[in-house]
Structures are given as C-alpha cells and as structure tokens.
C-alpha positions in Angstrom: 0.0 0.0 0.0 1.3 3.5 -0.9 0.1 6.3 1.3 -0.7 9.6 -0.4 0.3 12.8 1.3 -2.1 15.7 0.9 -2.0 19.2 2.3 -5.2 20.8 1.0 -8.9 20.2 1.4 -9.3 20.5 -2.4 -6.9 17.6 -2.9 -8.8 15.5 -0.4 -12.2 16.3 -2.0 -10.9 15.4 -5.4 -10.4 11.8 -4.4 -13.0 9.3 -5.5 -14.5 7.7 -2.5 -15.5 4.1 -2.3 -16.7 2.3 0.9 -16.4 3.8 4.4 -13.9 6.5 5.3 -12.3 6.2 8.7 -10.3 9.1 10.1 -7.6 9.1 12.8 -6.8 12.6 14.0 -3.3 13.3 15.3 -0.8 16.1 16.1 2.0 14.1 14.5 5.0 12.5 16.2 3.3 9.2 15.6 4.0 6.2 17.8 2.7 2.7 18.4 -0.5 4.1 20.0 -1.3 6.0 16.8 -0.4 2.8 14.8 -3.0 0.9 16.8 -5.6 3.5 16.0 -4.7 3.3 12.3 -4.8 -0.5 12.2 -8.2 -0.4 14.0 -9.4 2.1 11.4 -8.2 -0.1 8.6 -10.2 -3.0 10.0 -13.3 -0.8 10.3 -13.0 0.7 6.8 -12.3 -2.7 5.2 -10.5 -3.4 2.0 -12.9 -1.3 0.0 -12.8 1.7 2.4 -10.3 4.5 3.0 -8.3 5.4 6.1 -7.3 9.1 6.5 -4.7 10.2 9.1 -4.7 13.9 9.9 -1.5 15.5 11.1 -2.0 19.0 12.4 -0.5 20.7 15.4 -3.4 22.9 16.5 -2.3 26.2 18.0 -5.7 26.7 19.6 -5.0 23.8 22.0 -1.9 25.4 23.5 -2.0 28.0 26.2 0.5 30.5 27.3 3.8 28.8 28.4 2.8 25.4 26.8 5.0 23.5 24.4 3.6 24.6 20.9 7.0 25.6 19.6 8.9 22.5 20.9 6.1 20.1 20.0 7.8 17.4 17.8 7.2 17.7 14.1 8.3 14.5 12.2 6.1 14.4 9.1 8.4 12.1 7.0 8.5 9.5 9.8 4.7 10.0 10.4 3.9 9.2 6.8 6.0 6.1 6.9 4.4 4.8 10.1 1.0 5.6 8.7 1.7 3.7 5.5 3.0 0.7 7.4 -0.1 0.7 9.6 -2.5 0.7 6.7 -3.4 4.4 6.0 -4.4 5.4 2.5 -4.0 9.2 3.0 -2.0 11.5 5.4 -3.8 14.8 5.4 -1.3 17.4 6.8 -2.7 20.9 6.2 -1.0 24.1 7.1 -2.3 26.5 9.8 -3.5 28.8 6.9 -5.4 25.9 5.3 -7.3 25.1 8.5 -7.7 28.7 9.7 -7.7 30.7 6.4 -9.0 33.8 8.1 -6.6 33.6 11.1 -7.8 32.4 14.5 -11.5 31.8 14.2 -13.8 34.2 16.0 -16.6 31.6 16.2 -15.5 28.5 18.1 -17.0 25.4 19.7 -17.5 25.8 23.4 -16.8 22.7 25.5 -19.3 23.8 28.2 -19.1 22.8 31.9 -17.4 19.5 31.2 -14.6 21.4 29.5 -13.8 23.4 32.6 -13.1 20.3 34.8 -9.8 18.4 35.3 -7.8 19.1 32.1 -9.9 22.1 31.4 -9.2 23.6 34.8 -5.4 22.9 34.4 -5.4 24.2 30.8 -8.1 26.9 30.3 -9.5 27.1 26.8 -7.8 23.9 25.7 -11.0 22.0 25.1 -12.6 24.8 23.2 -9.6 24.8 20.8 -9.6 21.0 20.6 -13.3 20.8 19.7 -13.1 23.7 17.2 -10.3 21.9 15.2 -12.0 18.5 15.5 -15.2 20.0 14.1 -13.3 21.6 11.3 -11.3 18.4 10.5 -14.5 16.4 10.5 -16.0 18.8 8.0 -12.9 18.8 5.8 -12.4 15.0 5.8 -16.1 14.0 5.9 -15.6 10.6 7.5 -18.2 7.9 8.3 -16.3 7.0 11.5 -13.6 8.8 13.5 -11.3 7.0 16.0 -9.7 8.5 19.2 -7.5 7.0 21.9 -9.0 6.4 25.4 -5.8 7.8 27.0 -7.3 11.2 26.4 -10.6 10.2 28.1 -12.0 13.7 28.7 -11.2 14.7 25.1 -13.0 11.5 23.8 -16.0 12.2 26.1 -16.3 15.8 24.8 -16.0 14.8 21.1 -18.8 12.3 21.6 -20.9 14.9 23.3 -20.2 17.4 20.5 -21.1 14.9 17.8 -24.3 14.0 19.6 -25.4 17.5 20.6 -24.6 19.1 17.2 -25.9 16.2 15.0 -22.7 15.4 13.1 -24.0 12.0 12.1 -20.5 10.4 12.5 -19.7 7.3 14.5 -17.0 7.9 17.2 -14.9 4.9 18.3 -12.7 4.9 21.3 -9.6 2.7 21.2 -8.0 1.4 24.4 -4.8 3.0 25.7 -1.5 1.5 24.4 1.2 1.2 27.0 4.9 0.6 26.9 6.4 -2.5 28.5 6.9 -0.8 31.8 3.3 0.4 31.9 3.8 4.1 30.9 1.0 5.2 28.6 2.4 6.0 25.1 2.6 9.7 24.4 4.6 11.9 22.1 5.7 13.8 25.2 7.5 10.7 26.7 10.5 11.5 24.6 11.1 14.6 26.7 11.7 12.5 29.9 15.2 11.8 31.2 15.8 8.3 32.6 15.3 9.6 36.1 12.2 11.5 35.2 10.8 8.4 33.4 11.2 6.3 36.6 9.1 8.9 38.5 6.6 9.2 35.7 5.8 5.5 36.1 4.1 6.4 39.3 1.1 7.6 37.3 0.3 4.2 35.8 1.3 2.4 39.1 -1.3 4.6 40.9 -4.0 3.7 38.5 -3.1 0.0 38.7 -3.2 0.2 42.5 -6.7 1.7 42.4 -7.8 -0.9 39.9 -6.4 -3.7 42.0 -8.3 -2.4 45.0 -11.5 -2.1 43.0 -11.1 -5.7 41.6 -10.6 -7.0 45.2 -13.7 -5.2 46.5 -15.9 -6.4 43.6 -14.7 -10.0 44.0 -15.5 -9.9 47.8 -18.9 -8.4 47.1 -19.6 -11.1 44.5 -18.8 -13.8 47.1 -20.9 -12.1 49.7 -23.9 -12.0 47.4 -23.7 -15.7 46.5 -25.0 -17.0 49.8 -26.7 -15.0 52.6 -24.7 -14.5 55.8 -26.4 -17.1 57.9 -25.0 -18.9 61.0 -25.1 -22.2 59.0 -23.1 -20.5 56.2 -20.5 -19.3 58.7 -20.2 -22.7 60.2 -19.7 -24.3 56.7 -17.1 -21.8 55.8 -15.3 -22.3 59.1 -15.1 -26.0 58.4 -13.1 -25.3 55.3 -11.0 -22.6 56.8 -12.8 -19.7 55.2 -14.4 -18.0 58.2 -12.1 -15.0 57.9 -12.7 -14.7 54.2 -16.4 -14.8 54.8 -16.3 -12.1 57.4 -14.2 -9.9 55.1 -16.5 -10.5 52.2 -19.6 -9.5 54.2 -17.8 -6.5 55.8 -16.9 -5.2 52.4 -20.3 -5.9 51.0 -21.9 -3.8 53.8 -19.3 -1.1 53.1 -20.4 -0.8 49.4 -21.0 3.0 49.5 -17.3 3.5 50.4 -15.9 1.7 47.3 -14.9 4.8 45.3 -13.2 6.3 48.3 -11.1 3.1 48.8 -10.0 3.2 45.1 -8.9 6.8 45.4 -7.0 6.1 48.6 -5.1 3.2 47.1 -4.0 5.4 44.1 -3.2 8.3 46.4 -0.7 6.3 48.4 1.4 5.7 45.3 1.2 9.3 44.3 2.2 10.5 47.7 5.3 8.4 47.5 6.1 9.7 44.1 6.0 13.3 45.4 9.0 12.3 47.6 11.1 10.9 44.7 14.0 12.7 43.0 12.8 14.2 40.7 9.4 14.5 42.3 6.0 14.1 40.7 4.0 17.3 40.9 0.4 16.1 40.9 -2.2 18.1 39.1 -5.1 15.9 40.0 -6.3 12.5 40.9 -10.0 12.0 40.1 -12.6 9.2 39.9 -15.3 10.5 37.6 -18.5 9.7 35.7 -17.4 9.6 32.0 -20.7 11.2 30.9 -19.8 14.6 32.5 -16.4 14.1 34.3 -17.8 15.0 37.7 -16.5 13.1 40.7 -18.5 10.0 41.6 -19.9 9.7 45.1 -19.7 6.8 47.5 -22.4 4.4 46.5 -22.0 5.0 42.8 -22.7 2.2 40.4 -21.8 2.0 36.7 -19.0 3.1 34.4 -16.3 5.3 35.8 -12.8 6.7 34.9 -9.9 6.9 37.3 -7.8 9.7 35.9 -4.5 11.3 36.9 -2.3 14.1 35.7 1.1 15.4 36.8 4.3 17.0 35.9 7.8 15.5 36.0 10.4 18.1 35.3 9.0 20.2 32.5 6.9 17.4 31.1 3.2 17.1 31.8 1.6 13.7 31.5 -1.9 12.3 31.8 -3.3 8.8 32.2 -6.5 7.0 33.1 -8.1 3.6 33.5 -11.8 2.6 33.1 -13.6 0.9 36.0 -17.1 -0.4 36.6 -18.7 -0.3 40.0 -21.5 -2.5 41.3 -21.2 -5.3 38.8 -20.2 -7.9 41.5 -17.3 -9.5 39.8 -17.8 -8.5 36.1 -14.7 -7.5 34.3 -13.9 -3.8 34.4 
C-alpha cells in the first residue's frame, strides 16, 4: 500500500470515495499508540474503504507557556508509520489551510465538562480542541472517527459534541496502548530523562493500584452475594478454613458505599510516595469520575467510571486514566 500525502482540502475532496472512510486525528510525532488507532481504522474501513490520518499541530489547544514551539514535528516519519499501519492518506494541512482567516472568531464551546480536570489545568484547551476537531470532521467527511481512550476527557467531549450538534458520525474509542513498563504511550514521553521516566511510572502504578483495590472489592462483594450471611453459612465456611474470608466479604459488602473512596485512597498512596522521589512528581489531580460529564462520583455510585491522573515531572506534563465499573459484583472492568 502506498500512502498519499495531501495538504489541501481540495486535494482531499478530489479523491473518488468508495466504501467507508475512517479518520484518525493526530498532532503528529506518531508512535505505536497511533499505529494501533490506524490499524483499527483499517479494520473498520475494510479493503474497499479508506483510512485518512490527519497530522496537524493545532495552535488553539496550546495555552501560554505550553509547548507549541517545541512540540515534535516529524512528518516524514509520520507518513512512513501511517503507511506501514494501513493508511491510504495522510492529510497534513498548514495552519492557513485550517484557519484561512486567522484564528476563528466563532468557536465550539466545551461547556461545563470542558472546565473540569484538564480544562481547569489548561483553560481554553478543550474549546480549541473541539473547534479543530469540528473543522477536520467537515474537511475529511468521515463515516467514522477514532480516538484514543488515553485522552478520556477529550473523547467524552468529542462524543458529546457529535451528539449535541448532530454530526452523524460514528465515534470509536480505542484502548490505551502502554509501553512494556506500563507508561502510557505519548509523544511527550521523549522529553523524559531516565530519572524522570522512573518517576513518571508512578502515574500508571497509581492507576493499577486503584484498579487492583477495585477488583478485590468487587470480588469480595460477589462472594458475599452468592449466599446469605447465615449462621449455617459461617459454620460451613469455618469448616473449610474460610471463616475470615467470609467475614471480610460481608464486611466489604456492607461497606459498598465506600468503594470509590477506597479506590482513590489506594491510588493516592502511590502518588504521595512519588512526590518524595527525585525528581518528584508534581500532581495536578487524581479524580474518579463519571465519564458522561467528568464529575467526581460519590460513594455508593454504580456504573462506568474513569480513574484519571495528571502530573508534571520536570518540565513534562503527562496524563493517564483507566476505566472501572462499580457495582457489577465481579464482572470485568
């Protein structure tokens, strides 16, 4: 497969379309996480469809003091990786092509969800992100667009925009790709020194600690639900050496409303330790939220949730998250 590099919307519109068009939006500096998105898009588009990878470093997403100027730009390598991963087109427009009249005066507002977590740390970021996503969706006219779940809040906002503004495009979230040591793949990982990377691993370790705590609680609740806590049950368990396990299971089951707090606490322990490392992790936030609006979930919550974390190591800011499901009594999260 030969991948075509295009830089204008006219060039993209001139192509004859057959089958479904799947779009993967990136800011370049492609890595294995992007390759996974492209391969997934190839599978969705099928042999008769078309995969378009956009490469555009959007200035509207960068605030004062952020890394717009030093953000890596590696177009030749990006085209090669996209080709190897199954892309038909790399669409790499200039800033003037995307914003022909300069910075747009009419923009998409992310609303209240865009002011939380990442939006609080980076004011205006999500308005800029949604504005360029809307423009690129119009320019590329896909049937389906794919985004990584690592940027969970971004994905949630794109889904909300597409639904609220009737874009008529299918949005697919693709699970986070991690390096062998657990660090979520990111173009910013290349900025980390070896010592900074060791500290940065605390982000994923905190999420895994919270996930392990959650899994243990859900397993204990599942056991507690299987058989009522009767005297006969306790005697039977005692006979096979499980009296303590039974007591623990029922204690946790009765403490169901406290499950989110326990998950937060387990993750927080790892992050508190990371703050004492050299170099230290400077935590922006640890949050356990409802993915529909990114508000913190209360004790007693049931359903889908996202455990999210963001922090800075040296001059590099990183984010990560993991999905969890509360109240399923042993179902996979």
